[in-house]
C-alpha positions, 0 to 999 in steps of 0.5 A: 165176831168170835165167841169165847167161853171164857169171856162170857164167864167174865161178862157173867160177874155183872149179873153175879154182882147184881144177884148177890146184891138182891139176894142179901137185900131181899133176906135182910131188909124186911127184918130191919124194917120189921125188927129196927123200924117196926113197919107193919107187914102191908108196909113191908110188903109194899117196900119190898116191891119198890125194887120191881117197880123202879125197874119197870120205869127205869130199866126199859128206857135205859136199855134204849138209852144205851143203844143210843149212846156213843163214848170211847168206852162203848155204849154201855160200859158207862152205865156200869161205871156210874151205877155199880160204885154208887150201888155198893156205897149206899148198900154198905150204908144200909145195915148201919142206918139208925133212922128210917129216913136215911134207910129209905133214902139208901135204898132208894138209891140203891133201887135207882143205881142198880135199875140203871146198869142191869139192863146194859149189863145183860145187853153185853151179852148179845153184843158180844155173842154170835146169834147161834151161841146165845142160848149157851151164853145166857146159860152161863150168864144165869149160872153165875147169877145163880152163884151169886144167889146162893153165895148171898144165901149161904154166905149172907146168913152165915156172916148176919150170925157174926154181925148184921153188917157183914152181908151188905158189906160182903155185897158191896165188896163183890159187886166192885169186884164184879163190876171191874172184872167186866170194865177191864175184861170185856170189849164192846164191839166198835160198830153199832148199826150206825146207818139205821135209825135209832129207835126209843123205847115207845117207838120199838113198843109200838112197832112191836105192836103193829107188826103183822107177823105178831111173834115179838108181842106173842113172845113178850106176853108169853113172858109176862104169863110164865113169870106170872106163874112162877111168882106164884110159886116164889111169892107164896111158897114159904106161906104155903109150906107153912100153912098148907103143909104144916112145915116151918117157914125155915123148911119151906126156904130150904125146900124152895132152894132145892128148885134154885139149886137145880135151876143153877145146875142146869143152867147151862144144859138148857142153853145147849138144849136150846141151841140143839133142838131150838128155842121155842120148842125148849121153852114150850117143853119147859112151860108143859113141865112146869105147869104139869108138875105145879098142877100135880102138887095142887092135887097131891095131899099134904101127907104125900107131899111131906113123905121123907125120902131121904137126907143129904148133905147140904141139901137136908131132908128130901120129901116128896115135893123136893122132887117135885121142886127140883124138876120144876128147877129144871122146867124153869131153866129150860124157859128161863135161859132160852127166853132173852136169847129169843127176844135179842134175835128178833132184832137188830144190833142197833136195837139190842138194849131197847129190846132187852129192856122190854123184856124185863118190862114185861117180866118186871110187870109180871113180878108187880102184878103176880103177887096182888093177883095170887094174893087176891086169890088166897083171899077169895078162897078163905086164905087157901094157900094151895090155890097158888098151885092152881092159878099158876098152871093156867097162866102156864097154859096161856103162855103155851098157847101164845108161844104156839104163834111165835115164829121168830127169834131162833139162832141165825145160821150165820157162820161164827168163830169159837174160841 
């Protein structure tokens, strides 16, 4: 199997398309729910968790199904061929849906179709990438996903001012283009480990739990806890910025964008670092840095965090807290870029989709649990939004301790060709 950077960039368009869709969805669907259909905030919050609930139940079994599937096109491509066009079609209808039942039907179909093809397209990366290059490849995939998110936020915001439907039509067009690039330029390997018994999702999970060595279950639990810590920041940061720092919602969103930007900028570097010093060590450095940065934000007073240091093009004003968020984006890239390669290198070729599905099982379950846990924490502290900056380092500490016991998942030393 030969490793080519150009091939991975082309595969990254699949994740690019997924990121564009979810960026536009998360930015503008709540506006439609509030302004067009007059839903209460509690219902809007529940509605916006449906994508994670759908992913929780659909992505893991689809990953296992794609491991077992055999077609002339391959085992992953049929899911992309079916899921991407359906998702693009209904996504384009969402902004023009005039009645709530049609709107719900389109969004529900979108959630199902996107969950249907996300795991197979991500599982293609380890399918076509030698073990020792998977951290670098995952860096490229996440870099492309980050570009998709940036386009959805910046380009989508500009298009929304022209016509609320334009960002959705942009997303539909880009996801079709991305799927076509993957279908035409990526060739799946012909050998799938046919002689090995093809496991189901539940069977693989039970094997992980029964494994005496426990590295896999420790890694999956660490993934769950570090996503709990990260979602504490992601889900409540704009409210933290408004009610603790005294900023407006737009400034809060822009500051969170600083974290996302530095995650994207450092994605490729994080993959190289993981390959050089080891994935486990790289992840643990990232967890330590991210927990420390968030903890420091808890103890520093708002007056210090909001001191403006300078003003830059595109980024706008740079207060002290921006430096913490930029560093947090780098730390998060060290964790996130190297985690999926660790997961897939704990298994065999026959189970790549299954283990990719389990990665999404634990991370998605965390994305559902996290906002609820952190929301209760805020309520118990009399609506103190700074409390999320205290609970997040605790989750990071748990993840760090779990990673100490992980002893598998590093890159294979088998030789590979680079082209």
